[in-house]
N, C-alpha and C positions, 0 to 999 in steps of 0.2 A: 249783414251790416248795412244796409242802406246805401244810398248813392251820395258819395262825397264829392262836392263841387271842386274841380281843379286839383284833385289829389289822385295820384296813381296808387291804388291800393295793392296792385300786384307786386310792386317792388318791395313792399315791407311784409308781404305774406299774409295779408288779411283775407279771410274767407277760405283758407286751405285746410280746414279741420284743425287738428291739433299740431300741425307743423308750425313752428315759430321761426322767425328770422334770426332771433338771438339764440345762439346755442350756449349751453353752459360750458364754462371753461373746464379744460381737462384738469384732473387732479394732479397737481405738481407736488413733489416732495417739499415740505416746508424746510426752511433754514438753509437753503443752498447758498445764500450770500454770506451767512455767518460761519459756515464750516471752515473755509480757509483761514478766517481771522482767528479762529480758535486753534487750528492746527499750527499756526505760525508760532504760538507760544512755546511749543516744544523745541524747535531749533533755536529760538531766541534765548531760552533758558539754558540750553546746552552751551551756547556761545558765551553767555554771561558767566556760567560756572567755569568754563575753560579760562576765561580772563581772570577770574578770581584765583585759579590754581596757579597762575603765573608767578605768584609770590613764592610758591613752594617748590616749583619745578622749573627747569630751564626749557624755554620755548625754542623750537627751531627757528632759525633766521628767516626763512621764506615765509613762514606763518606770521611771524611778527611784522615783516615788511608789508604783507597783504593787509593785515589788520591796521597797520599805521596809515597806509595810503588810502584804504577803503573806508575807515571809520574815523580815526583820530583827526586827520586833516580836514575832511569835510565837516566834522563836528566843530572844529576850531573856526572854520570859515563861516559856518552858520551863526555861531555865537558872536563873532566879530561883526558880521553884517547886520545882526539884529541890535547891535550896540550894547551887548551884555558884558563887555570887557575886552581886554586884550589878551591874546594867547601867546605864550612864549615857550618854546621847547627847552631852551637853555636856562632861562631865568625864571623869575616869579611870574605867574599868570594872574591876571585880575578877574578871570572868569571863575565864579564859584565852582568848586568841585562837584557839588550835588547837581548843578545845572549842566555842567559839561558831561557828567556821567549820564544824566537823563537824555541829553541830545544823542549821545553815543548809543544808548539803548534803543532810542527811537530809530536811528539809522539801521541798527542790526535788525530791528523788527521789520522795517521796510525791505531790507535785503532778504530776510527770511520769507517775507510775503511773496516777493518775486520768485524765490526758489520753490515755494509750495505751489504757486500757480503754474510754474513751469512743469513740475512733476505731475500735477493733476492734468495738465493739457497733454503731456506725453502718455499718461495712463489712459485717458479717454481715447487718444488716437490709437493706442495698441488694442483696446477693446473694440473699437469700431472696425479696425482692419480684421480682427478675429471674426466678428459677426458677418462681414462681407464675404468671407471665404466659404 
């Protein structure tokens, strides 16, 4: 390749035959980012179906308490802080039901995403410790 003035050709691998400085990327499995986002739909749907079944079956008090403090109250705060209406437990609420339900579903989705990511991390940790043995 001739003499290049002021340029170090050994740093970029010029003149070394078919060796190149740039190596092709390893083949990674596609869709790693989207997999948890799809898996999250299963626990979210189970939680929504469980909430729909509350009309027909009596729910244990601890489950209702967790749902109330983890989903209903944060959804009420979000709706009020965004100026979408006033939420009231005892009286009438000015937040539309469809909007409040949507915010609650989004919160359940985010909680489920955290749960799925935790399970995936634990699963990878278990597999990694198995390989090291």
